[in-house]
PAKE-172898 format. One line per 3 residues: number of its first residue (from 1); for each residue x, y, z of C-alpha. Coordinates in Angstrom, 2 decimals. Layout:
BEGIN
NUM> X/Y/Z  ... $
% end
This chain:
BEGIN
1> -32.13/-2.85/15.96  -28.43/-2.41/15.23  -26.54/-5.00/13.17 $
4> -22.77/-4.88/13.48  -19.68/-6.78/12.36  -17.49/-8.43/15.01 $
7> -14.20/-9.69/13.58  -12.04/-9.95/16.69  -11.03/-13.40/18.04 $
10> -13.82/-15.12/19.94  -11.78/-15.38/23.11  -11.39/-11.59/23.11 $
13> -15.13/-10.89/22.93  -17.39/-10.02/25.82  -21.13/-10.26/25.29 $
16> -24.39/-10.93/27.07  -25.00/-13.91/24.80  -23.01/-15.88/22.25 $
19> -25.07/-17.71/19.60  -23.47/-20.89/18.25  -24.56/-23.88/16.18 $
22> -24.77/-27.52/17.18  -25.63/-30.52/15.01  -26.94/-34.03/15.39 $
25> -24.61/-36.66/16.86  -23.02/-34.16/19.26  -21.23/-32.26/16.50 $
28> -20.20/-28.66/17.10  -19.64/-25.75/14.75  -16.18/-24.11/14.88 $
31> -17.47/-21.36/17.19  -19.19/-23.92/19.42  -15.94/-25.89/19.61 $
34> -14.13/-22.72/20.64  -16.78/-21.96/23.24  -16.58/-25.54/24.51 $
37> -12.85/-25.14/24.98  -13.19/-21.77/26.70  -15.81/-23.19/29.10 $
40> -13.95/-26.42/29.95  -16.26/-28.69/27.96  -19.62/-27.39/29.18 $
43> -21.18/-27.52/25.68  -20.17/-31.13/25.11  -21.48/-32.08/28.56 $
46> -24.85/-30.51/27.81  -25.13/-32.33/24.49  -24.17/-35.64/26.05 $
49> -26.87/-35.19/28.68  -29.40/-34.77/25.87  -30.64/-31.36/26.98 $
52> -30.53/-30.39/23.31  -30.42/-32.94/20.49  -29.16/-30.69/17.72 $
55> -32.28/-31.13/15.60  -33.21/-28.30/13.25  -34.65/-25.35/15.21 $
58> -33.79/-26.82/18.64  -32.63/-24.07/20.99  -31.19/-24.02/24.49 $
61> -30.25/-20.88/26.40  -27.41/-21.47/28.86  -27.53/-18.84/31.58 $
64> -24.15/-19.52/33.18  -20.82/-20.31/31.59  -17.95/-20.93/34.01 $
67> -14.47/-19.90/32.88  -15.83/-17.94/29.86  -16.21/-14.23/29.25 $
70> -19.75/-14.72/27.97  -22.68/-14.33/30.34  -24.87/-16.69/28.35 $
73> -24.82/-18.89/25.27  -27.64/-19.82/22.93  -27.21/-23.22/21.32 $
76> -29.11/-23.57/18.04  -29.74/-26.92/16.36  -29.08/-27.30/12.63 $
79> -29.70/-31.04/12.18  -27.32/-33.10/10.05  -24.39/-30.94/8.97 $
82> -24.12/-32.70/5.61  -27.86/-32.34/4.84  -28.32/-28.69/5.71 $
85> -30.35/-26.72/3.14  -31.11/-23.05/2.71  -34.63/-23.54/4.07 $
88> -33.52/-25.48/7.16  -30.84/-22.86/7.78  -33.51/-20.16/7.76 $
91> -35.75/-22.30/9.98  -32.98/-22.55/12.56  -32.33/-18.80/12.36 $
94> -36.01/-18.11/12.99  -35.87/-20.32/16.07  -32.78/-18.49/17.35 $
97> -34.46/-15.12/16.85  -37.59/-16.32/18.63  -35.53/-17.57/21.59 $
100> -33.79/-14.22/22.07  -37.01/-12.29/21.45  -38.49/-13.74/24.63 $
103> -35.35/-13.16/26.72  -34.06/-10.11/28.59  -30.86/-10.01/26.54 $
106> -30.10/-6.60/25.04  -27.07/-7.45/22.88  -25.67/-10.66/21.44 $
109> -22.93/-11.96/19.17  -24.06/-14.40/16.46  -21.64/-16.99/15.09 $
112> -24.06/-18.62/12.66  -22.66/-17.01/9.49  -19.76/-19.47/9.57 $
115> -21.95/-22.43/8.59  -21.24/-23.84/5.14  -24.15/-24.23/2.72 $
118> -23.71/-25.69/-0.75  -23.91/-23.04/-3.45  -24.23/-20.16/-0.99 $
121> -21.75/-17.86/0.70  -21.10/-15.80/3.82  -22.86/-12.77/2.33 $
124> -26.06/-14.78/1.92  -25.71/-16.22/5.42  -25.29/-12.80/6.98 $
127> -28.23/-11.40/5.07  -30.48/-14.21/6.22  -29.47/-13.63/9.85 $
130> -30.42/-9.96/9.65  -33.70/-10.70/7.86  -34.68/-13.41/10.36 $
133> -33.99/-11.38/13.47  -35.61/-8.25/12.11  -38.75/-10.16/11.12 $
136> -39.00/-11.72/14.58  -38.75/-8.32/16.28  -41.35/-6.55/14.10 $
139> -44.16/-5.00/16.13  -47.22/-3.10/14.95  -47.95/-0.48/17.60 $
142> -49.16/2.39/15.45  -52.81/2.14/16.47  -52.49/1.07/20.11 $
145> -53.02/3.52/22.96  -50.59/1.50/25.06  -47.90/0.04/22.78 $
148> -46.59/-3.40/23.64  -43.34/-3.50/25.56  -40.33/-3.24/23.31 $
151> -38.10/-6.26/23.03  -34.89/-6.14/25.02  -32.63/-7.10/22.11 $
154> -31.33/-3.93/20.45  -27.94/-5.00/19.03  -26.74/-8.08/17.18 $
157> -23.13/-8.50/16.07  -22.24/-11.04/13.40  -18.92/-12.70/14.14 $
160> -16.55/-13.79/11.41  -12.79/-13.59/10.97  -12.41/-15.24/7.58 $
163> -14.25/-12.83/5.24  -15.27/-9.62/6.95  -16.05/-7.83/3.67 $
166> -18.52/-10.52/2.64  -20.22/-10.41/6.03  -20.48/-6.63/5.96 $
169> -22.00/-6.78/2.47  -24.54/-9.29/3.74  -25.35/-7.08/6.72 $
172> -25.91/-4.09/4.43  -28.15/-6.10/2.09  -30.01/-7.64/5.01 $
175> -30.70/-4.25/6.60  -32.03/-2.83/3.31  -34.28/-5.84/2.70 $
178> -35.43/-6.02/6.32  -36.32/-2.33/6.36  -38.12/-2.70/3.04 $
181> -40.09/-5.62/4.46  -40.87/-3.69/7.65  -42.12/-0.74/5.59 $
184> -44.34/-3.04/3.52  -45.70/-4.69/6.68  -46.39/-1.43/8.48 $
187> -48.21/0.17/5.55  -50.20/-3.02/4.91  -51.14/-3.53/8.56 $
190> -52.60/-0.03/8.82  -56.40/0.07/8.62  -58.16/1.36/5.55 $
193> -59.35/4.54/7.26  -55.70/5.56/7.75  -53.96/3.96/4.79 $
196> -55.91/5.61/1.99  -54.67/6.25/-1.57  -53.62/9.71/-0.39 $
199> -51.65/8.17/2.49  -49.84/5.84/0.08  -48.99/8.82/-2.12 $
202> -47.61/10.67/0.90  -45.49/7.63/1.80  -43.99/7.62/-1.69 $
205> -43.18/11.32/-1.44  -41.60/10.76/1.98  -39.40/7.90/0.74 $
208> -38.33/9.93/-2.29  -37.37/12.88/-0.09  -34.92/10.66/1.81 $
211> -32.86/9.67/-1.25  -31.19/11.97/-3.76  -31.65/9.64/-6.74 $
214> -35.29/8.80/-6.01  -38.20/10.95/-7.16  -41.96/10.66/-6.90 $
217> -44.85/11.87/-9.04  -48.54/11.71/-8.13  -51.23/11.88/-10.82 $
220> -54.69/13.00/-9.73  -57.98/11.78/-11.16  -58.29/14.72/-13.59 $
223> -54.89/13.91/-15.06  -55.78/10.23/-15.33  -59.00/11.19/-17.07 $
226> -56.99/13.08/-19.70  -54.86/9.97/-20.24  -57.98/7.90/-20.88 $
229> -57.73/5.64/-17.82  -61.43/4.81/-17.88  -60.93/1.33/-16.46 $
232> -58.95/2.51/-13.41  -61.24/5.46/-12.71  -64.37/3.31/-12.93 $
235> -63.22/1.51/-9.78  -62.69/4.69/-7.75  -66.12/6.11/-8.60 $
238> -67.74/4.30/-5.68  -65.35/5.77/-3.12  -65.11/9.14/-1.41 $
241> -61.32/8.73/-1.44  -59.74/10.10/-4.63  -57.67/7.65/-6.65 $
244> -53.95/8.25/-7.07  -51.48/7.04/-9.67  -48.17/6.99/-7.83 $
247> -44.82/6.76/-9.58  -41.46/6.31/-7.85  -38.43/6.59/-10.12 $
250> -34.95/5.47/-9.02  -32.04/6.52/-11.24  -28.91/4.53/-10.45 $
253> -27.60/4.01/-13.99  -27.09/6.04/-17.16  -30.21/7.70/-18.50 $
256> -30.18/5.56/-21.67  -30.40/2.30/-19.69  -33.92/0.91/-19.88 $
259> -35.58/0.66/-16.47  -36.99/-2.29/-14.59  -40.62/-1.42/-13.87 $
262> -42.56/-2.71/-10.86  -46.35/-2.27/-10.82  -48.16/-2.87/-7.52 $
265> -51.90/-3.12/-6.96  -52.92/-0.51/-4.40  -56.52/-1.22/-3.37 $
268> -56.42/0.27/0.12  -59.76/-1.37/0.87  -61.79/-3.75/-1.25 $
271> -65.40/-4.23/-0.24  -66.10/-5.83/-3.61  -68.17/-2.93/-4.88 $
274> -71.74/-3.78/-5.92  -70.63/-7.45/-6.01  -70.24/-7.14/-2.25 $
277> -67.89/-9.54/-0.47  -69.14/-11.68/2.46  -68.78/-9.83/5.76 $
280> -66.73/-12.57/7.43  -63.07/-11.72/7.03  -63.75/-8.52/5.10 $
283> -61.51/-6.64/7.53  -58.57/-8.37/5.84  -59.36/-6.56/2.62 $
286> -57.19/-3.72/3.92  -54.44/-6.04/2.65  -55.54/-5.64/-0.96 $
289> -52.76/-3.05/-1.30  -49.90/-5.37/-0.38  -48.61/-5.26/-3.95 $
292> -48.18/-1.51/-3.69  -46.51/-1.88/-0.29  -43.99/-4.28/-1.83 $
295> -43.17/-1.74/-4.54  -42.50/0.91/-1.88  -40.31/-1.50/0.11 $
298> -38.33/-2.65/-2.92  -37.67/0.88/-4.20  -36.56/1.99/-0.75 $
301> -34.16/-0.97/-0.52  -32.74/-0.29/-4.00  -32.07/3.33/-3.07 $
304> -30.40/2.33/0.22  -28.14/-0.13/-1.59  -27.41/2.36/-4.38 $
307> -27.90/-0.32/-7.02  -26.52/0.53/-10.50  -29.94/0.18/-12.11 $
310> -32.83/2.33/-13.26  -36.07/1.25/-11.58  -39.61/2.60/-11.79 $
313> -42.40/1.77/-9.35  -45.99/2.39/-10.47  -48.85/2.16/-7.97 $
316> -52.47/2.55/-9.07  -54.33/3.18/-5.81  -58.03/3.34/-5.06 $
319> -60.77/1.90/-2.90  -63.50/-0.41/-4.21  -66.75/0.48/-2.46 $
322> -70.49/0.11/-3.13  -72.14/3.41/-4.01  -74.76/4.89/-6.29 $
325> -72.01/5.86/-8.72  -70.04/2.60/-8.43  -69.46/0.13/-11.24 $
328> -72.44/-2.16/-11.87  -72.29/-5.70/-13.25  -72.82/-5.35/-16.97 $
331> -71.21/-1.92/-17.25  -68.71/-1.41/-20.06  -65.67/0.83/-19.60 $
334> -62.84/1.86/-21.89  -59.23/1.30/-20.85  -56.25/3.54/-21.57 $
337> -55.22/1.05/-24.25  -58.56/1.58/-26.00  -59.93/-1.89/-25.23 $
340> -63.48/-1.99/-23.92  -64.17/-4.13/-20.86  -67.47/-5.65/-19.75 $
343> -67.57/-5.73/-15.96  -69.30/-8.96/-15.05  -68.14/-8.84/-11.43 $
346> -67.18/-5.60/-9.69  -65.07/-7.57/-7.21  -62.63/-8.35/-10.03 $
349> -61.44/-4.77/-9.80  -57.70/-5.28/-9.34  -57.23/-6.09/-13.00 $
352> -59.24/-3.00/-13.91  -56.76/-0.66/-12.21  -53.70/-2.71/-13.17 $
355> -54.47/-2.77/-16.89  -54.28/1.01/-17.15  -51.12/1.08/-15.03 $
358> -49.54/-1.55/-17.29  -50.41/0.56/-20.32  -48.96/3.61/-18.58 $
361> -45.73/1.66/-17.99  -44.96/1.78/-21.72  -44.04/5.48/-21.45 $
364> -40.88/4.49/-19.55  -39.60/2.25/-22.39  -39.15/-0.61/-19.91 $
367> -36.64/-3.41/-20.13  -39.02/-5.63/-18.16  -42.28/-5.07/-16.28 $
370> -43.21/-7.07/-13.17  -46.57/-6.56/-11.53  -47.58/-7.90/-8.13 $
373> -51.10/-8.09/-6.79  -53.35/-9.78/-4.27  -55.39/-10.62/-7.31 $
376> -57.29/-13.90/-6.97  -58.57/-16.13/-4.19  -58.11/-18.91/-6.73 $
379> -54.34/-18.61/-6.26  -54.71/-19.31/-2.54  -56.86/-22.34/-3.34 $
382> -54.38/-23.64/-5.91  -51.06/-22.98/-4.16  -51.88/-22.31/-0.52 $
385> -49.79/-19.82/1.44  -46.32/-21.13/0.56  -45.53/-19.87/-2.97 $
388> -46.83/-16.86/-4.84  -48.16/-17.54/-8.32  -46.01/-16.59/-11.32 $
391> -47.21/-16.09/-14.87  -45.63/-14.19/-17.73  -44.95/-13.79/-21.43 $
394> -41.15/-14.16/-21.33  -39.20/-17.30/-20.43  -36.01/-15.52/-19.44 $
397> -37.78/-13.12/-17.09  -39.80/-15.89/-15.45  -36.70/-18.04/-15.01 $
400> -34.80/-15.10/-13.54  -37.59/-14.50/-11.04  -37.74/-18.17/-10.10 $
403> -33.97/-18.27/-9.51  -34.20/-15.13/-7.38  -37.01/-16.66/-5.36 $
406> -34.90/-19.73/-4.59  -32.07/-17.55/-3.30  -34.33/-15.19/-1.36 $
409> -36.40/-18.05/0.12  -39.46/-16.16/-1.13  -41.08/-19.00/-3.07 $
412> -42.98/-18.69/-6.34  -44.48/-21.30/-8.65  -45.18/-20.82/-12.33 $
415> -48.60/-21.43/-13.84  -49.33/-21.70/-17.59  -50.48/-18.77/-19.65 $
418> -51.77/-20.63/-22.69  -53.87/-19.11/-25.45  -56.65/-21.61/-24.82 $
421> -57.53/-19.81/-21.58  -58.11/-16.52/-23.39  -61.43/-17.79/-24.76 $
424> -62.91/-17.65/-21.24  -62.70/-13.84/-21.38  -64.90/-13.46/-24.46 $
427> -67.75/-10.95/-24.23  -70.79/-10.54/-26.47  -70.80/-6.79/-25.83 $
430> -67.20/-5.60/-25.35  -63.67/-6.48/-26.39  -63.07/-8.45/-23.21 $
433> -64.85/-9.51/-20.02  -63.23/-8.88/-16.65  -63.75/-12.45/-15.40 $
436> -63.53/-15.85/-17.03  -65.73/-18.00/-14.81  -64.84/-20.40/-11.99 $
439> -62.23/-22.45/-13.82  -58.55/-21.40/-13.64  -59.31/-18.05/-12.04 $
442> -55.67/-17.13/-11.42  -54.74/-17.92/-15.00  -57.65/-16.06/-16.61 $
445> -56.86/-13.02/-14.46  -53.32/-13.08/-15.83  -54.72/-13.62/-19.32 $
448> -56.69/-10.41/-18.86  -53.53/-8.51/-17.90  -51.59/-10.05/-20.78 $
451> -53.85/-8.20/-23.24  -52.15/-4.99/-22.05  -48.52/-6.20/-21.95 $
454> -47.84/-7.24/-25.52  -45.21/-4.55/-26.11  -42.68/-5.63/-23.47 $
457> -41.35/-8.51/-21.40  -43.78/-9.00/-18.52  -44.31/-11.18/-15.46 $
460> -47.18/-11.25/-12.99  -46.96/-12.27/-9.33  -50.24/-13.24/-7.67 $
463> -49.54/-12.79/-3.94  -53.08/-13.36/-2.66  -51.96/-16.33/-0.57 $
466> -48.62/-15.00/0.63  -48.94/-11.27/1.34  -50.55/-11.71/4.76 $
469> -51.41/-14.30/7.39  -54.79/-14.88/8.98  -55.81/-16.22/12.37 $
472> -53.84/-15.66/15.55  -50.79/-14.62/13.51  -52.80/-12.14/11.43 $
475> -50.54/-9.61/9.79  -48.68/-8.68/6.63  -45.65/-10.74/5.61 $
478> -43.84/-8.12/3.51  -43.61/-10.54/0.59  -42.49/-10.34/-2.17 $
481> -39.96/-7.65/-1.14  -37.14/-10.21/-0.61  -37.79/-11.73/-4.04 $
484> -37.85/-8.34/-5.77  -34.64/-7.13/-4.11  -32.87/-10.41/-4.90 $
487> -33.93/-10.04/-8.53  -32.47/-6.51/-8.49  -29.25/-7.70/-6.84 $
490> -28.88/-10.36/-9.54  -29.47/-7.78/-12.25  -27.01/-5.38/-10.62 $
493> -24.34/-8.09/-10.55  -24.45/-8.25/-14.36  -25.03/-4.55/-15.04 $
% end
């Protein structure tokens, strides 16, 4: 899909379809007013007939426009102009993308960046347009003998004459984010027999090869053993697939600038180990590596945008399978940090690989560390599929992430990380247990990780409810790539 800037006068454009906004009470956006004039009042006539009300996400495709140079027009409803929010704007964009997705239109001009939103600008508008259309056109065809027919739409031009530079910046950001999301979706949607730890490592090497200031390093199990990563390696023992510790390093600032470190859980399949998961829905455990996919997508986007930051992505990757050599409930392992861990449930393995990765992160002298993981079903129960869970040990970092989530429309909600919860992780036989019982499962999981993050500013994103969808719409969402890239854009703006 090509995204272009169109800054010539509307009356000079020729396109298969012009996309314009309409509002409640027969109100038209500036571009819709222009189109109405060029078509001798056709748009007003249609609104007066009630064929489209102007409600949020209403769409109407007009297939014939007399007296205009446009073959078609797509009217998109945005509700009350004075009550429009960022979320309703995105909802309307999604509806527009869906309408064109099902059409035979190959190229269109979009005039929706001109809409005014309080506290936001044309760059944000343009970025949202690109993200929305790219998400709507995503297809997973990698494992189909007969791929689905490609969508007709291959080119979308964003029209604006007032601030072309801002629109072009938004297009560039939108493309980088959309491609990062698409990468995260594709890798996550692949089955576990294809997307193995080795496959993830190869993806990191491939991404690094495409960008001069991006490098990758892969640690094998023997090297991890020398580093004392007994917790991480205990998880991989039950699998025939060797574990990998993947590091992507982006250098966009001076070498003495401390890096932002992302850590992503990379369980390419999680059967639960000896504490075997129920069979129903176990196929979705290929998505237990969505945190690692988000790290890949965010690092790729940062490199495309050439952000003036230093960023490190760390991906501990393994499978969690039942086997004669697998972890057993009651086993005690020693982490890289030297803490001993009693494994009361082998299905709480994500924290076992993350804790060693979080200890490894210290070698980079990080400014901040943000980990993301499909860590607990308890987060889905508590928050549903709308926000990801946020916990952390630093107010500024957590606030910065929350602000980025509001801008990116990639919602998060903060949960407490109080000392009282730490008592649930007590063990009679080791320094710490790997589960804390039924109560506050998301919080106690973060409490476990917090034992390994005392030396730096740290935040944890539990994406168990947001990284993929189930049911008829089953598939990866690519979250939290938009949140991570927005956080990086905000940091870059103050660098």
